[in-house]
N, CA, C and O atoms as a Tinker XYZ file with bonds, in Angstrom:
   304  protein
     1  N     29.793000   -4.925000  -21.407000    73     2
     2  CA    30.532000   -6.251000  -21.004000    64     1     3
     3  C     30.384000   -7.176000  -22.312000    63     2     4     5
     4  O     31.195000   -8.093000  -22.440000    81     3
     5  N     29.509000   -7.007000  -23.176000    73     3     6
     6  CA    29.254000   -8.065000  -23.932000    64     5     7
     7  C     30.110000   -8.324000  -25.191000    63     6     8     9
     8  O     30.346000   -9.385000  -25.768000    81     7
     9  N     30.576000   -6.859000  -25.501000    73     7    10
    10  CA    31.531000   -6.614000  -26.632000    64     9    11
    11  C     32.757000   -6.752000  -26.154000    63    10    12    13
    12  O     33.579000   -7.157000  -26.975000    81    11
    13  N     33.233000   -6.487000  -24.805000    73    11    14
    14  CA    34.540000   -7.077000  -24.390000    64    13    15
    15  C     34.589000   -8.637000  -24.572000    63    14    16    17
    16  O     35.525000   -9.068000  -25.246000    81    15
    17  N     33.827000   -9.395000  -24.129000    73    15    18
    18  CA    33.845000  -10.687000  -24.170000    64    17    19
    19  C     33.930000  -11.390000  -25.566000    63    18    20    21
    20  O     34.560000  -12.410000  -25.845000    81    19
    21  N     32.971000  -10.433000  -26.569000    73    19    22
    22  CA    33.246000  -10.941000  -27.650000    64    21    23
    23  C     34.609000  -10.816000  -28.453000    63    22    24    25
    24  O     35.158000  -11.630000  -29.195000    81    23
    25  N     34.942000   -9.671000  -28.109000    73    23    26
    26  CA    36.799000   -9.061000  -28.697000    64    25    27
    27  C     37.865000  -10.153000  -28.129000    63    26    28    29
    28  O     38.759000  -10.709000  -28.766000    81    27
    29  N     37.491000  -10.320000  -26.623000    73    27    30
    30  CA    38.510000  -11.225000  -26.213000    64    29    31
    31  C     38.294000  -12.762000  -25.946000    63    30    32    33
    32  O     39.241000  -13.469000  -25.604000    81    31
    33  N     37.069000  -13.240000  -26.107000    73    31    34
    34  CA    36.911000  -14.682000  -26.307000    64    33    35
    35  C     35.992000  -15.222000  -27.246000    63    34    36    37
    36  O     35.830000  -16.425000  -27.448000    81    35
    37  N     35.425000  -14.339000  -27.785000    73    35    38
    38  CA    34.540000  -15.138000  -29.015000    64    37    39
    39  C     33.094000  -14.933000  -28.807000    63    38    40    41
    40  O     32.612000  -14.658000  -27.708000    81    39
    41  N     32.312000  -15.097000  -30.063000    73    39    42
    42  CA    30.895000  -14.615000  -29.741000    64    41    43
    43  C     30.279000  -15.819000  -29.183000    63    42    44    45
    44  O     29.058000  -15.717000  -29.059000    81    43
    45  N     30.798000  -16.950000  -28.805000    73    43    46
    46  CA    30.231000  -18.036000  -28.326000    64    45    47
    47  C     30.607000  -18.365000  -26.957000    63    46    48    49
    48  O     30.387000  -19.477000  -26.478000    81    47
    49  N     31.313000  -17.176000  -26.158000    73    47    50
    50  CA    31.895000  -17.454000  -24.888000    64    49    51
    51  C     31.020000  -17.199000  -23.919000    63    50    52    53
    52  O     31.344000  -17.465000  -22.761000    81    51
    53  N     29.590000  -16.567000  -24.238000    73    51    54
    54  CA    28.762000  -16.668000  -23.134000    64    53    55
    55  C     27.203000  -16.854000  -23.626000    63    54    56    57
    56  O     26.858000  -16.781000  -24.806000    81    55
    57  N     26.479000  -17.063000  -22.715000    73    55    58
    58  CA    25.029000  -17.413000  -22.665000    64    57    59
    59  C     23.940000  -16.026000  -22.217000    63    58    60    61
    60  O     23.753000  -15.738000  -21.035000    81    59
    61  N     23.375000  -15.362000  -23.212000    73    59    62
    62  CA    22.490000  -14.288000  -22.727000    64    61    63
    63  C     21.150000  -14.992000  -21.923000    63    62    64    65
    64  O     20.380000  -15.873000  -22.308000    81    63
    65  N     21.204000  -14.245000  -20.675000    73    63    66
    66  CA    20.396000  -15.072000  -19.746000    64    65    67
    67  C     18.867000  -14.176000  -20.262000    63    66    68    69
    68  O     18.817000  -13.179000  -20.983000    81    67
    69  N     17.627000  -14.982000  -19.565000    73    67    70
    70  CA    16.467000  -14.198000  -19.864000    64    69    71
    71  C     16.243000  -12.975000  -19.344000    63    70    72    73
    72  O     15.405000  -12.165000  -19.741000    81    71
    73  N     17.221000  -12.814000  -18.190000    73    71    74
    74  CA    16.800000  -11.337000  -17.398000    64    73    75
    75  C     18.130000  -10.058000  -18.242000    63    74    76    77
    76  O     18.388000   -8.904000  -17.898000    81    75
    77  N     18.596000  -10.718000  -19.160000    73    75    78
    78  CA    19.615000   -9.936000  -19.867000    64    77    79
    79  C     21.044000   -9.773000  -19.662000    63    78    80    81
    80  O     21.846000   -9.111000  -20.320000    81    79
    81  N     21.238000  -10.580000  -18.511000    73    79    82
    82  CA    22.625000  -10.692000  -18.072000    64    81    83
    83  C     23.514000  -11.694000  -19.105000    63    82    84    85
    84  O     23.105000  -12.360000  -20.057000    81    83
    85  N     24.625000  -11.579000  -18.666000    73    83    86
    86  CA    25.628000  -12.738000  -19.633000    64    85    87
    87  C     25.971000  -13.651000  -18.695000    63    86    88    89
    88  O     26.234000  -13.310000  -17.542000    81    87
    89  N     26.004000  -14.966000  -19.127000    73    87    90
    90  CA    26.427000  -16.251000  -18.507000    64    89    91
    91  C     27.997000  -16.499000  -19.063000    63    90    92    93
    92  O     28.159000  -17.283000  -19.998000    81    91
    93  N     28.892000  -15.963000  -18.595000    73    91    94
    94  CA    30.456000  -16.315000  -18.931000    64    93    95
    95  C     31.077000  -17.531000  -18.184000    63    94    96    97
    96  O     31.360000  -17.433000  -16.990000    81    95
    97  N     31.282000  -18.646000  -18.867000    73    95    98
    98  CA    32.024000  -19.337000  -18.238000    64    97    99
    99  C     33.660000  -19.791000  -18.988000    63    98   100   101
   100  O     33.775000  -20.141000  -20.162000    81    99
   101  N     34.544000  -19.705000  -18.232000    73    99   102
   102  CA    35.996000  -20.158000  -18.863000    64   101   103
   103  C     36.934000  -20.326000  -17.951000    63   102   104   105
   104  O     37.160000  -19.681000  -16.927000    81   103
   105  N     37.626000  -21.528000  -18.547000    73   103   106
   106  CA    38.761000  -22.092000  -17.704000    64   105   107
   107  C     40.156000  -21.241000  -17.313000    63   106   108   109
   108  O     40.887000  -20.960000  -18.264000    81   107
   109  N     40.515000  -20.871000  -16.146000    73   107   110
   110  CA    41.603000  -20.144000  -15.866000    64   109   111
   111  C     42.573000  -20.969000  -15.278000    63   110   112   113
   112  O     42.306000  -21.938000  -14.568000    81   111
   113  N     43.887000  -20.520000  -15.622000    73   111   114
   114  CA    45.036000  -21.317000  -15.088000    64   113   115
   115  C     45.558000  -20.493000  -13.947000    63   114   116   117
   116  O     46.180000  -21.029000  -13.029000    81   115
   117  N     45.285000  -19.011000  -13.986000    73   115   118
   118  CA    46.036000  -18.278000  -13.098000    64   117   119
   119  C     45.160000  -17.482000  -12.234000    63   118   120   121
   120  O     44.734000  -16.407000  -12.654000    81   119
   121  N     44.825000  -17.944000  -10.969000    73   119   122
   122  CA    43.569000  -17.168000  -10.155000    64   121   123
   123  C     43.936000  -15.792000  -10.036000    63   122   124   125
   124  O     43.005000  -15.005000  -10.205000    81   123
   125  N     44.957000  -15.348000   -9.809000    73   123   126
   126  CA    45.329000  -13.969000   -9.646000    64   125   127
   127  C     45.214000  -13.049000  -10.872000    63   126   128   129
   128  O     44.985000  -11.847000  -10.735000    81   127
   129  N     45.358000  -13.570000  -11.947000    73   127   130
   130  CA    44.883000  -13.188000  -13.459000    64   129   131
   131  C     43.683000  -13.192000  -13.498000    63   130   132   133
   132  O     43.122000  -12.400000  -14.255000    81   131
   133  N     43.017000  -13.981000  -12.788000    73   131   134
   134  CA    41.359000  -13.923000  -13.086000    64   133   135
   135  C     40.758000  -12.919000  -12.478000    63   134   136   137
   136  O     39.735000  -12.398000  -12.921000    81   135
   137  N     41.496000  -12.467000  -11.131000    73   135   138
   138  CA    40.768000  -11.602000  -10.281000    64   137   139
   139  C     41.237000  -10.260000  -10.662000    63   138   140   141
   140  O     40.554000   -9.335000  -10.222000    81   139
   141  N     42.367000   -9.923000  -11.464000    73   139   142
   142  CA    42.785000   -8.930000  -11.942000    64   141   143
   143  C     41.867000   -8.401000  -13.066000    63   142   144   145
   144  O     41.706000   -7.216000  -13.360000    81   143
   145  N     41.271000   -9.516000  -13.666000    73   143   146
   146  CA    40.535000   -9.433000  -15.292000    64   145   147
   147  C     39.148000   -8.767000  -14.636000    63   146   148   149
   148  O     38.618000   -7.743000  -15.067000    81   147
   149  N     38.756000   -9.419000  -13.704000    73   147   150
   150  CA    37.571000   -9.072000  -13.044000    64   149   151
   151  C     37.402000   -7.777000  -12.382000    63   150   152   153
   152  O     36.343000   -7.150000  -12.353000    81   151
   153  N     38.473000   -7.424000  -11.870000    73   151   154
   154  CA    38.628000   -5.917000  -11.308000    64   153   155
   155  C     38.713000   -4.942000  -12.245000    63   154   156   157
   156  O     38.390000   -3.786000  -11.972000    81   155
   157  N     39.193000   -5.330000  -13.548000    73   155   158
   158  CA    39.438000   -4.431000  -14.661000    64   157   159
   159  C     37.997000   -4.024000  -14.829000    63   158   160   161
   160  O     37.743000   -2.852000  -15.109000    81   159
   161  N     36.953000   -4.989000  -14.664000    73   159   162
   162  CA    35.622000   -4.848000  -15.118000    64   161   163
   163  C     34.725000   -3.924000  -14.332000    63   162   164   165
   164  O     33.683000   -3.362000  -14.671000    81   163
   165  N     35.442000   -3.907000  -13.118000    73   163   166
   166  CA    34.622000   -2.885000  -12.037000    64   165   167
   167  C     33.609000   -3.616000  -11.607000    63   166   168   169
   168  O     33.783000   -4.834000  -11.554000    81   167
   169  N     32.315000   -3.050000  -11.200000    73   167   170
   170  CA    31.215000   -3.396000  -11.050000    64   169   171
   171  C     30.231000   -3.992000  -12.171000    63   170   172   173
   172  O     29.005000   -3.977000  -12.058000    81   171
   173  N     30.813000   -4.430000  -13.082000    73   171   174
   174  CA    29.655000   -4.753000  -14.087000    64   173   175
   175  C     29.917000   -6.363000  -14.441000    63   174   176   177
   176  O     29.756000   -6.900000  -15.537000    81   175
   177  N     30.425000   -7.055000  -13.042000    73   175   178
   178  CA    30.905000   -8.400000  -13.286000    64   177   179
   179  C     30.374000   -9.060000  -11.976000    63   178   180   181
   180  O     30.325000   -8.371000  -10.957000    81   179
   181  N     30.017000  -10.222000  -11.958000    73   179   182
   182  CA    29.583000  -11.103000  -10.423000    64   181   183
   183  C     30.373000  -12.384000  -10.550000    63   182   184   185
   184  O     30.145000  -13.089000  -11.533000    81   183
   185  N     31.082000  -12.683000   -9.855000    73   183   186
   186  CA    31.745000  -13.976000   -9.514000    64   185   187
   187  C     30.705000  -15.033000   -9.063000    63   186   188   189
   188  O     30.373000  -14.866000   -7.889000    81   187
   189  N     30.220000  -15.876000   -9.562000    73   187   190
   190  CA    29.469000  -16.890000   -9.202000    64   189   191
   191  C     30.086000  -18.261000   -8.323000    63   190   192   193
   192  O     29.613000  -18.859000   -7.356000    81   191
   193  N     31.177000  -18.445000   -9.002000    73   191   194
   194  CA    32.102000  -19.498000   -8.362000    64   193   195
   195  C     33.455000  -19.525000   -9.122000    63   194   196   197
   196  O     33.529000  -19.277000  -10.326000    81   195
   197  N     34.383000  -19.801000   -8.442000    73   195   198
   198  CA    34.413000  -20.876000   -6.977000    64   197   199
   199  C     34.381000  -19.515000   -6.003000    63   198   200   201
   200  O     34.467000  -18.319000   -6.283000    81   199
   201  N     34.218000  -20.226000   -4.734000    73   199   202
   202  CA    34.149000  -19.522000   -3.569000    64   201   203
   203  C     35.309000  -18.759000   -3.265000    63   202   204   205
   204  O     35.232000  -17.595000   -2.871000    81   203
   205  N     36.503000  -19.436000   -3.451000    73   203   206
   206  CA    37.935000  -18.700000   -3.017000    64   205   207
   207  C     38.075000  -17.595000   -3.777000    63   206   208   209
   208  O     38.657000  -16.623000   -3.295000    81   207
   209  N     37.590000  -17.558000   -5.031000    73   207   210
   210  CA    37.617000  -16.233000   -5.915000    64   209   211
   211  C     36.762000  -15.024000   -5.191000    63   210   212   213
   212  O     37.139000  -13.893000   -4.881000    81   211
   213  N     35.577000  -15.609000   -5.044000    73   211   214
   214  CA    34.721000  -14.515000   -4.412000    64   213   215
   215  C     35.141000  -14.294000   -2.819000    63   214   216   217
   216  O     34.410000  -13.536000   -2.183000    81   215
   217  N     36.057000  -14.789000   -2.258000    73   215   218
   218  CA    36.276000  -14.366000   -0.739000    64   217   219
   219  C     37.574000  -13.527000   -0.985000    63   218   220   221
   220  O     37.746000  -12.607000   -0.185000    81   219
   221  N     38.770000  -13.742000   -2.230000    73   219   222
   222  CA    39.628000  -12.598000   -2.585000    64   221   223
   223  C     38.898000  -11.482000   -3.002000    63   222   224   225
   224  O     39.190000  -10.416000   -2.461000    81   223
   225  N     37.984000  -11.491000   -3.871000    73   223   226
   226  CA    37.637000  -10.263000   -4.271000    64   225   227
   227  C     36.824000   -9.382000   -3.101000    63   226   228   229
   228  O     36.931000   -8.165000   -2.949000    81   227
   229  N     36.024000  -10.243000   -2.345000    73   227   230
   230  CA    35.381000   -9.348000   -0.974000    64   229   231
   231  C     36.792000   -8.682000   -0.178000    63   230   232   233
   232  O     36.834000   -7.570000    0.347000    81   231
   233  N     37.588000   -9.392000   -0.227000    73   231   234
   234  CA    38.638000   -9.099000    0.869000    64   233   235
   235  C     39.211000   -7.699000    0.088000    63   234   236   237
   236  O     38.980000   -6.594000    0.579000    81   235
   237  N     39.908000   -7.838000   -1.060000    73   235   238
   238  CA    40.326000   -6.731000   -1.776000    64   237   239
   239  C     39.191000   -5.566000   -1.480000    63   238   240   241
   240  O     39.570000   -4.628000   -0.778000    81   239
   241  N     38.091000   -5.555000   -1.868000    73   239   242
   242  CA    36.920000   -4.801000   -1.916000    64   241   243
   243  C     36.969000   -4.018000   -0.667000    63   242   244   245
   244  O     36.980000   -2.789000   -0.604000    81   243
   245  N     36.999000   -4.839000    0.317000    73   243   246
   246  CA    37.133000   -4.053000    2.019000    64   245   247
   247  C     38.486000   -3.389000    2.112000    63   246   248   249
   248  O     38.539000   -2.295000    2.673000    81   247
   249  N     39.560000   -3.920000    1.634000    73   247   250
   250  CA    40.587000   -3.152000    1.620000    64   249   251
   251  C     40.741000   -1.687000    0.996000    63   250   252   253
   252  O     41.355000   -0.689000    1.375000    81   251
   253  N     40.086000   -1.911000    0.093000    73   251   254
   254  CA    40.225000   -0.570000   -0.828000    64   253   255
   255  C     39.018000    0.419000   -0.189000    63   254   256   257
   256  O     39.164000    1.641000   -0.219000    81   255
   257  N     37.922000   -0.148000    0.339000    73   255   258
   258  CA    37.086000    0.655000    1.501000    64   257   259
   259  C     37.840000    1.299000    2.492000    63   258   260   261
   260  O     37.680000    2.476000    2.815000    81   259
   261  N     38.627000    0.563000    2.952000    73   259   262
   262  CA    39.600000    1.323000    4.230000    64   261   263
   263  C     40.367000    2.182000    3.588000    63   262   264   265
   264  O     40.386000    3.255000    4.190000    81   263
   265  N     41.129000    2.181000    2.446000    73   263   266
   266  CA    41.900000    2.992000    2.231000    64   265   267
   267  C     41.352000    4.004000    1.631000    63   266   268   269
   268  O     42.152000    4.936000    1.708000    81   267
   269  N     40.373000    4.335000    1.049000    73   267   270
   270  CA    39.624000    5.423000    0.398000    64   269   271
   271  C     38.280000    5.757000    0.839000    63   270   272   273
   272  O     37.403000    6.182000    0.086000    81   271
   273  N     38.146000    5.548000    2.102000    73   271   274
   274  CA    36.814000    5.857000    3.028000    64   273   275
   275  C     36.936000    7.227000    3.230000    63   274   276   277
   276  O     38.063000    7.688000    3.411000    81   275
   277  N     36.068000    7.876000    3.230000    73   275   278
   278  CA    36.039000    9.510000    3.457000    64   277   279
   279  C     35.496000    9.384000    4.940000    63   278   280   281
   280  O     34.481000    8.769000    5.267000    81   279
   281  N     36.372000   10.092000    5.800000    73   279   282
   282  CA    36.151000   10.626000    7.115000    64   281   283
   283  C     35.605000   11.806000    7.042000    63   282   284   285
   284  O     35.862000   12.719000    6.257000    81   283
   285  N     34.658000   11.744000    8.091000    73   283   286
   286  CA    33.850000   12.994000    8.387000    64   285   287
   287  C     34.548000   14.045000    8.797000    63   286   288   289
   288  O     35.537000   13.696000    9.441000    81   287
   289  N     34.419000   15.292000    8.673000    73   287   290
   290  CA    35.352000   16.148000    9.084000    64   289   291
   291  C     34.255000   16.978000   10.307000    63   290   292   293
   292  O     33.104000   17.357000   10.090000    81   291
   293  N     34.908000   17.078000   11.392000    73   291   294
   294  CA    34.101000   17.475000   12.278000    64   293   295
   295  C     34.830000   18.905000   12.320000    63   294   296   297
   296  O     36.055000   19.019000   12.262000    81   295
   297  N     33.833000   20.111000   12.440000    73   295   298
   298  CA    34.072000   21.574000   12.559000    64   297   299
   299  C     33.853000   21.652000   13.808000    63   298   300   301
   300  O     32.868000   21.094000   14.291000    81   299
   301  N     34.897000   22.494000   14.713000    73   299   302
   302  CA    34.651000   22.663000   16.027000    64   301   303
   303  C     34.399000   24.245000   16.322000    63   302   304
   304  O     34.155000   24.628000   17.466000    81   303
């Protein structure tokens, strides 16, 4: 993700934390655009705030699990 952030937002767009994670803060005008960007990053990002975006990401993840959940096949 580091190089993606550098490419898209510049070298100064994040702060490397002591644990090696990157803290990225950015203003956004479109919540749906932010969510789409985050989903494109798959599980490599964690939303810290706002809570409304975390809630929407959670709902999307739950919907996807329901859609792709593997059902155990019972052999009779």
